[in-house]
C-alpha positions, 0 to 999 in steps of 0.5 A, spaced: 846 839 471 843 846 474 835 847 474 836 852 468 841 847 464 835 842 465 830 847 463 834 848 457 833 841 455 826 842 453 827 847 447 828 844 440 829 850 436 828 849 428 834 849 424 835 850 417 839 845 412 840 851 407 842 857 411 847 862 412 853 861 416 851 867 420 845 863 422 849 857 423 853 860 428 847 863 432 845 856 433 851 854 435 851 859 441 844 857 443 847 850 444 853 852 448 850 858 452 843 854 454 844 847 453 838 846 449 836 839 448 835 838 441 834 841 434 828 840 429 831 840 422 827 843 416 829 845 409 830 852 408 827 858 411 823 859 405 820 852 406 813 851 409 816 851 416 816 859 416 813 861 409 805 860 411 802 866 407 808 868 403 810 865 396 817 865 397 821 861 392 824 855 395 831 854 392 832 847 391 839 844 393 842 837 390 847 838 396 842 838 402 843 831 404 851 832 405 849 839 408 844 836 413 850 831 415 855 836 416 851 840 420 849 834 425 856 833 426 858 840 427 852 841 432 853 835 436 861 837 436 859 843 440 854 840 445 856 839 452 850 835 452 848 830 446 843 833 442 836 829 440 836 830 433 829 831 430 825 832 423 818 831 421 819 826 415 812 823 415 814 820 408 821 819 409 827 824 408 825 826 401 819 831 405 825 835 407 831 833 403 832 833 395 835 826 392 833 822 398 828 816 398 821 817 398 815 813 401 808 813 399 803 818 403 799 815 409 793 816 405 796 811 400 798 806 406 791 807 408 788 803 402 792 797 403 788 791 406 789 789 413 793 783 411 798 787 408 800 792 414 807 789 414 808 794 409 807 799 413 812 796 418 817 796 413 816 803 411 817 805 418 823 801 418 826 804 412 825 811 414 828 809 420 834 807 417 835 813 412 834 817 418 839 813 422 844 814 417 844 822 417 844 822 425 837 823 426 834 820 432 827 822 432 821 822 427 815 827 429 811 822 425 806 818 424 799 822 424 794 819 428 789 823 426 782 820 423 781 824 417 773 824 417 773 831 414 774 831 406 775 839 406 781 839 411 786 843 408 792 840 412 791 833 414 788 829 408 793 825 405 797 825 411 792 821 415 791 813 414 784 815 413 777 815 416 777 808 419 779 809 427 781 802 428 785 802 421 789 809 423 790 806 430 793 799 427 797 802 421 800 808 426 802 803 430 806 798 425 809 805 422 812 806 430 814 799 431 818 799 424 822 805 426 823 803 433 826 796 431 832 800 428 832 805 434 828 811 432 823 814 436 816 816 433 811 821 435 803 820 435 800 827 433 796 831 433 793 830 440 787 830 441 785 829 433 786 834 427 782 830 422 775 833 423 777 840 422 777 845 416 782 850 418 790 850 417 793 851 424 799 854 421 795 860 419 789 860 424 786 856 430 781 850 428 776 848 433 773 841 434 766 841 437 766 834 439 764 832 446 769 828 450 764 822 449 765 823 442 772 824 442 773 818 446 769 814 441 773 816 435 779 821 434 782 819 441 782 811 439 789 811 435 792 815 441 789 810 446 792 804 442 798 808 442 799 809 449 797 802 451 803 800 446 808 805 450 808 810 444 815 814 445 811 821 445 805 824 443 805 831 440 799 836 442 796 840 436 794 847 435 787 846 436 781 848 440 776 843 444 771 848 447 768 842 451 774 840 454 776 847 456 770 850 460 767 853 453 773 857 451 777 856 444 784 855 448 789 851 443 790 844 446 798 846 446 796 851 452 791 847 455 792 844 462 785 840 462 787 837 455 794 835 457 794 834 464 787 832 465 785 828 459 792 826 457 796 824 463 790 823 468 784 820 464 788 816 459 794 815 463 800 817 459 806 818 462 811 819 456 814 825 453 809 830 450 812 835 445 808 841 442 807 842 435 811 848 432 810 854 436 812 859 430 805 857 427 800 863 427 795 859 431 799 861 437 805 865 435 802 871 436 798 870 442 803 874 447 807 880 446 812 878 451 818 874 449 818 867 453 811 868 455 808 863 450 814 858 451 812 858 459 804 857 457 806 851 453 810 848 458 805 850 464 800 847 460 804 840 460 808 840 454 815 837 456 819 839 449 817 846 446 818 845 438 820 850 434 821 855 440 823 862 437 825 865 444 830 860 448 833 865 453 827 868 455 823 862 455 828 859 460 828 865 464 820 865 464 820 857 466 825 858 471 822 864 475 815 860 475 815 852 474 816 848 481 823 844 481 818 838 481 815 839 475 822 841 471 825 834 474 819 830 471 819 833 464 827 832 464 826 825 466 821 824 460 826 827 455 832 823 458 829 817 458 828 818 450 835 820 450 837 814 453 833 809 449 837 812 442 843 811 446 846 818 446 847 818 454 851 813 456 855 813 449 858 818 444 852 820 439 853 816 432 855 821 427 854 820 420 859 818 415 860 824 411 864 820 405 858 816 404 853 819 400 848 813 397 842 810 399 839 804 397 834 806 392 833 799 390 830 797 397 826 803 397 823 802 389 822 794 391 818 796 397 814 802 393 812 797 388 809 792 393 805 797 396 803 799 389 801 792 387 797 792 394 793 799 394 791 800 387 783 801 388 778 800 382 772 804 383 769 803 377 770 797 372 766 797 366 770 791 363 776 796 362 781 792 359 776 789 354 773 796 352 780 799 351 783 793 347 776 793 342 777 800 341 785 799 339 783 794 334 778 799 331 783 804 331 778 808 336 783 809 342 787 814 344 791 816 350 791 823 354 796 825 360 794 831 364 800 834 368 805 830 365 808 829 358 806 823 354 813 820 355 811 818 362 812 811 365 804 809 365 804 810 357 811 807 356 808 800 359 802 800 355 805 802 348 807 795 346 800 792 347 796 798 346 799 802 341 795 808 340 796 816 339 798 819 345 797 826 347 798 830 353 797 837 357 802 840 362 800 847 363 798 852 357 792 856 355 784 854 353 787 854 346 791 848 347 785 845 350 781 847 344 786 844 339 787 838 344 779 837 344 779 837 336 785 832 335 781 827 339 774 828 335 776 822 331 777 817 337 771 814 341 775 811 347 780 814 351 785 812 357 786 818 361 792 819 366 791 825 371 797 826 375 794 831 380 798 837 381 798 838 388 796 833 394 792 839 398 785 841 396 786 848 395 784 851 389 781 844 387 788 841 388 791 846 382 787 842 377 785 848 372 778 850 371 779 849 364 781 842 365 775 840 369 771 843 363 775 839 358 774 832 362 766 834 363 766 834 356 769 828 354 766 824 360 759 826 357 761 824 350 766 818 350 768 812 353 773 814 358 777 810 363 781 814 368 787 813 372 788 818 377 795 818 380 794 823 386 790 824 392 783 820 392 779 827 394 781 830 387 775 825 385 770 829 388 772 836 384 772 832 377 765 833 374 761 828 370 765 823 373 759 818 374 759 817 366 766 815 366 767 807 363 772 806 368 776 809 374 782 806 378 785 810 383 793 810 384 795 815 390 802 816 387 805 818 381 812 814 383 814 810 377 813 804 380 805 806 381 805 808 374 808 801 371 803 797 376 797 801 373 799 799 366 800 792 368 793 792 371 790 795 365 793 790 360 792 784 364 785 786 368 789 784 374 785 784 381 785 791 385 786 789 392 786 796 395 780 800 398 779 807 398 781 809 405 776 815 405 769 816 403 769 820 396 763 822 393 763 824 386 758 827 381 
């Protein structure tokens, strides 16, 4: 390859599974004209990839999985140099593609006891197999961020928790599982996005820690990954003034963070990839097209993820970079392509006629995780309380944000028959009528299916629902099962008055059924909260 062709390899533009033929043809031209190194797949242009501030409706497509496979075949066939296909699939293809297997969030896995970390390995392995089946080689996951800020708007549920050693161990297990089946992994977001309160899709978070503080906490999982030859490390769009002469420069554009800290001090010589260059924390910094791509490369990134100015970026790098630097980055990327077997042999293309995943294997794995991560936060003889109330006909069940025909209630109904109520979305009047209906019961089993995983607007739990919970916790015996982000416990008023609290993390059918079994049989809960949660 010429130097210009080698530079083309550093560019991984975004492609969208549900896109127009016009845009697909434009991607094919990029591949043919600029010898780009890979692609990063997203669901659609209305998805979070480009729709940070507006509320464009994402149009779901049950055929996304088939389209993804067809596009991978099409793009590989028009590439002179085999493409390294990548995707951000932290909890599986389902993060981007409908009707594909979904695995638990990292925060759920973080609740597992250390003795069950093999389940994290199995998650990595199964995700790897799913990606391999569609022709993807590289998962931009997992997070190595230590989540020590409950107000973090973007990391939270995506992190294994606040314990640096557990984050390090579990991230490695996930990586080992993917590597076992030939899929590359990536630790992100260096030097650590956990203790931030700004979403880097929208603005630039600033870490105020010193190098010593980072080495003692945020950097621990990355150091362990480097010791274990992690395939790649993604640089986060976050500023660390202490490492950058007091300046608020994004780490993705900082030589002192990538070259001095990561390369020299920590001794990492693997592939370094930027976080998406369309994110607003960096995308609006330079008027000249190609300047951002050059600055990111010059800072030390080998791969430019979601680069929006490919031809201009190649031109700027060719004009400014030394041949030695170009060769060094090219060699790192080439090693990754060799590792997944697309250099010395034709890339394995997905089978377009095969359309089924092994959902049963996914379900069995998710059930094992549910059995081992269920976390009892408060126990006031929950099982005895509800059975006693049932015998006195004083028991009712109420579900929030899921109808009463849910798997949790179904599993309870035979042993604990009682009136069932639900609130999905409605008005204050609906809740008022619900409260009146509950007057004659003194014990409630409450299942709260938290609407959103991100903390914005109290996880989308309505104020009227929080007020309702406040009242019932004060006036009735309540056993709460929370299906969702454990940080949601912090927004529920008067939770200290609940008789029992059990944290379930996910709303999957398997998690609901395990929750019911635990209540009926008073089973031991093996999980622990992966983050500190303070509630009133």
